[in-house]
Every structure is written in C-alpha cells, then in structure tokens.
N, C-alpha and C positions, 0 to 999 in steps of 0.2 A: 757409448763412448768410454775407456776409464779417462782417468786422469786425476791429479795430484792437486788441490786445495790450501796451503795452509800444512797441516797437519792431518788430512785427510785424506783417505781415498776415496773417490767419486766415480759412480757408474750413470752415467747421464745424468748429471748436476746432481744426484740425491748420494748421501754417504753408500757409500758400500763396506763390509763388513766382510772377510771372505771366512768362510765356513768350508774346509778343506780337506781333500784327501789323496795323498800321493800316491801315483800310478808309476813303479819303478820300472815295471817290464819294459817299456821304452829305451832305457838305459840299457839294456842286452837286447835288445832286437838285430835279427841278421840283415844287414841289407842284400838286396836283390843282386843273384851273381855270386854269392858268399855262401858257399856251400861248408857243413860241420865247422864253424869258424872256432879257433881256439879261444879257452875260458868263457866261451858261451853259456850260458845257464841254461836248463831245460825250463826253471821257475818263469825267469824271464820270457821265452819263448812263448810259453802258456798263455803270460799274464797278457803280452803283446795281442795274441792269436785270438783271446777272451774279447777285449775291447774291440778286435775291428770283425770279428763275426757273430757274435752272438748279443743281444739287448741287454741281457741279464745284469750285467754290470752296471751300465747306466740305469737300468731302473734301484738297483741296491742303493748307488749313490744319492738317488731322490731320496728313495727313503729312508737315508739316514740323515736328510737336510742338507745335505752338501750343494753348494752355490759355485764351490772352484775346484778344480782339477789341477795337479801338479805333476808334471811330465820330468822325470829324472832323465836328460838327454847325455850322451856319450861324447865326449870330447876328443878321445883320437877317432872315432868314426869319423866324425863332422872333419875332422881336421886333416882326413887321409883323404888324396885327391881319386883314390882308387874307389871309395865307397859313399864320399859323402853326396852323392846327386842323389843314388838312391836312399838314404836315410833320409835326405832331407824331403825327399817329395813323399816317403811313408809318414815321416811325422806331421806335415802340411796336412796328410789325408786325415792323421788321428787325432788334430787339432780342428780342422773343420767340423769333423763329427760331435765333438765337444760342444763347440761353440752350437753347431745346429741345436743341440739339445738341452741349451741355456745354460752352460757352466763357463764361466770365466778359466782360462788354462793359465797356467803359470809356468813358462818353460826355464829348466834350471839345469845349468851347464856344468857337469860335474867330471871328472879327469880319472875317473875311477879305472884301476889294474886292469878288469876284468871287462876290456873292450871286446866289442864283436870281430874288430880288426885285429886283435892281437892282444899281446898281454903287456901294459906299459904301467912303469912305476908310477904312486901316486907322490908328484912334487908338492900337491899342499898348497900350493901360491897361484899364481895367474901367470901365465908364460906365453911364447908365443904359436903355442899350439891353441891355447884358450882364443886368442885374437884370432887366428883362422879358422876356425869353427865357429865361431860368431860370424867372422866376415860372409862364411858359405849359407848360414841358418836364416841372418836377422833380414835380409830380403825377402824369401820365401813366406816371413810371418807378417813383414810390413801392413799390408792390407787386412790383415785380422785386426776389428776393434778392440775385442776383449782377452788378447793377450799380453802379458807383463811377461819380457825376459828378467833373469835371476842370475845374476853376470856370474857367479862361479861358487860352487858346494863348497860350505865348511873349512875357508882357511886355516892352515895349519899353524899360521902363526899367531904367536903370543906379541902382547905389551910387551915392550921395553925388547932388549939386545939380545939376540941369537943368531947363531948360525946356519946357514943355509944347508942342505946336502952337497951344494958345490963347492963348500966351505968358505961363505962370502960369510961375513959379521952383519946384521942389518939390526934397525929400528924394526918392530913390528906394523905399525901403525904407518910407517913411511915406508916400507917394502909393500903394505897392503896398498895402498894410495898411487901408488907408483903402477900397480897392475889396474885398478881401479877409473885411473886416468886414460888407461889406454882403452880400457872397453866401453866407455860411457861415450865417448865424442863417436865412435863407429856405432855403437847402436842408437844413438842420436839421430841417424842417417836413415834408420827404417821405421826408430819409435820418438817422434820428433815430440819434444816438450808441448804440452804438459802430461805426455800421456807419462803413466809410471812406470821405473826401473826398479826391481828391487836387488841392495847388494846386502851380504852377511857380512857379520861382525869377526873377530878374531875368536883363537881358540875353540874351533870348529862349530865357529857363529856360538859362540855360548857366552861371551862378553862383549859388552861396550864400553866398557871400563878405561878412562884416558883415551878416549877420543878426541882428536883434534879439532874435528870442522872441516878437515879439509876440503870435501866435495861442495861445492857450492851451486851446482843444479839445483835449483829448487822444486824439482817432480822424481826424488828419490825415496825411496820404501826402507826402512833401515828394519835389515831381519834378523831374530834369533834362534836358537835351537835349543830351547830352555828344559834341556834332560838333565838341569840340575835343580829346578823348582825344587824340589824336595827337600834337597838337601839344604839349600840357600834358606828357605822356609819361613821371610817377612817379604813384608810388601817393600820395605826399604832394598833388601839386596834383589830383588828381582826388579825393582825400579833402575838401581846402580849399574847390574848388569846387563839387562835387557831391554835397555832404550829408554826404560820412563822416564827419566831424567830430561830427556830430548822431547817426550813424548806434547808437550805445549808448543812446538813449534814443526814436527817433522813427523810424517806418519812413520809407524813403526807394528811389525807383522812379527807373531811365531810364525816360523815359516816350516818349521817341522818338530814333530813332538810325538812319541812313544810313551806310552805307561803300562808299564807291565800287572797282569791281572793279580796283584797283591792287596787283598782290602785292608792293611795296615798304611796304602798310601791313597785311599778313597778320597779321606778327610782332605789333606792338603789339594790333592787335585783337584778336587770340588773348588775349594778354596781358591786356587792359581785361576780357575775358567770362572770364577764369580769377578776376580781380581780384573782379567781380560775385556770381560761383558761391560763393567761399568767404564772400562776405558774407550771402549765400540776398536778393541784391537782383535785383528783376524788371527786365526789357527789354521794351520794345515797339520791332519793327523798321520801320521807313517804306523802302516801302510796300508793299504787295499788289494792289492794284486799280484802281490809276492807270497808265493807259497812259504817260503823260508823262512819267514819274520813277519807275523801277524799279531803283533804285541795289542791289538784292541779286538780283535777281530779271534774267535773260536778256532781254534788250530783244525786242518783239513782233514776230514778223511782217508782211512785209505784203501786202494781195492784190494780183491782179492791177494793179489801178487805181492800186496806189501807197498806196492807203487802210491805215494800219495796224488789223490785226483788232483784231477786240472779247476781252477778257481771256480768255474761257472757249475760246478758240481756242489759245492760246498755251500752257498748259499749270502756268505760274507756275513753270518750274525752276530751281534758284539759277543765280547765278553764283559766281565765286571766292568773294568776300564771303558769299553767300548759303549756299555749303556750310559754312564755317566756323560762322554762324549755327546754321543747320539743323543742325548736329553737336551744338551746343552747348544747344541745347532739347533734342534725343532725350536 
C-alpha cells in the first residue's frame, strides 16, 4: 500500500522513490463501440495495443529499471456518458496488468483537445469536466492499492493576475486552489488519507514559486515537470521552482521530463539527476510508447511503405539522454 508520511512517499512503510516512464497511448484509446473517432491518433492506438497484446513493453520497462508507469488519461472521454464506461473498464484492465507486473501506477487526468470522443479546447485549468471525469474513474481504481491519482496535467495558469479564456481575471494560485479544492475531497472518497494524491504546479507544472500553502491535506505529492532544468541550471533555481524549498515538509516529484539527445545537455542532465537522487525525489520520463515523441528513445524504424513501425518492433532502445536516465534508474 502506498502512503505519505511527512515528506516521504512510502510503499509498505518503506521509502519509495518513483522511477517511471509515461505511457501516453492510453490518452488516445478509442472506447469499445466508437469507430474511427475524430482526433484519434494512430500512434496512441498502437501504443495501447502494444501494452495490452504484447509482453515486450513490460519486459523493456523492467530492463530500464522502471518501477512506476504513468498513464495519461483523456478527460473529455471519461466525462462523456456515451464513452466513459468502456474507457473506465479498459483503463482498469490496463492498471490491473501493470500492478500484476509489479509497477506502481500514476493515473493522470489530461484535458487534451485530441480526445477519442471528439475535439475539445484545452482550457488548461480544472473545470466541471475534470470533476465529472474523476467522478467516473476514481471508484474503479479505488480497490487498487498502488495507484496514485494525478489531479490535472500541466495547468496553464501562472503566478499572479491573468485573464482566463472566458474573460475572467483571476489570480493564478487562487484559481488553481479553487480547482484542486473541488478534486481532492472527491478523490479522498476513493483514496483515503494517507494514500497519496499528486497535484502539479503552475506554468504547465514548471513552477511552485509563490505557492501560498493553501492545501492542508497531509498526503499530497507536489509535482513539477522540470523542462526548464537546463536553462535554470543551478541548485538554488531548481529548489525555488521545482518544490525543493518545500521538500523538508512535503514529498515532491518530477512528474514528467524528456531531454533531447543533445550531448551539450548531458552534463547538466546528469547533475540534475544527481540532485534528485540525493534528495530521494522520483522522476517520470517522457515517453515510452508514443511513436511521435520518444525523446529519450531511439526513433522508430519505418517499414517498406514508409510508415513507422509499431512500438513493439523497435525495442525501446535508449538514445544518449536515455542511457543516462536508464543508468540512473538502475
């Protein structure tokens, strides 16, 4: 059972440091009964099929030293009463297989406009659709002890005053808290304390600067997507933006990161990984199963017709940055 104690994430009462990869294909999965859905991506279909029909991806994840898989889930599809039941059932089966193979699962809600049940705008902040999606999904995952809900992916809100797409002027952290305050009590019905719940910071999860400490729940994991790690470059800047200043009291997580295979980035990437390891902070790599964007995996080969081969044909071999991550995981 996963739990939070102080500033540590625990699994069966021992410190647990996530070493993860994202499986983005689940976001694009077409529920049963939905044929040729608009905005659905071929790579997502292949990725989801790879997981459910082949053991190769599971074997490759284990060879990388992965102990956590992150599922990106479609908020519009989960909130749509026409398709949510089938999507929930397939997600639960996905989760069950991951847990049976020893992985912890992070289930992350995403309001991507490229949803299997149609095209939607990216609001970039929590809406009633987010609440409806979690209301449909959370009870189906409640019985699984090693699942962590991640409330909402990459809030577009920024610290300070800003104008929402609907014209409303808001303070970023105040609007962020209003949304989280809707979701956390809802999720606690299925994931009671001390089970962890992940929340992401502002500016697409790249900063915790100015966070006023409004969440009082004691089993929250505070996540960043530290894509600016190289430009920030220093321990002090990483602490300020990625939650390091909070890490003595709450658990933090680097919830998503890819690094281009650029040798000039390797020294600072290695230094950043050492920074995380010294603080027992977990990291989720992007991405393990999407044919379109494997920044830490060698690009997929193409078949004779010029079409990219499905994931399970290209072996999940790391590129230069992937080698560094793989060594860190092991």
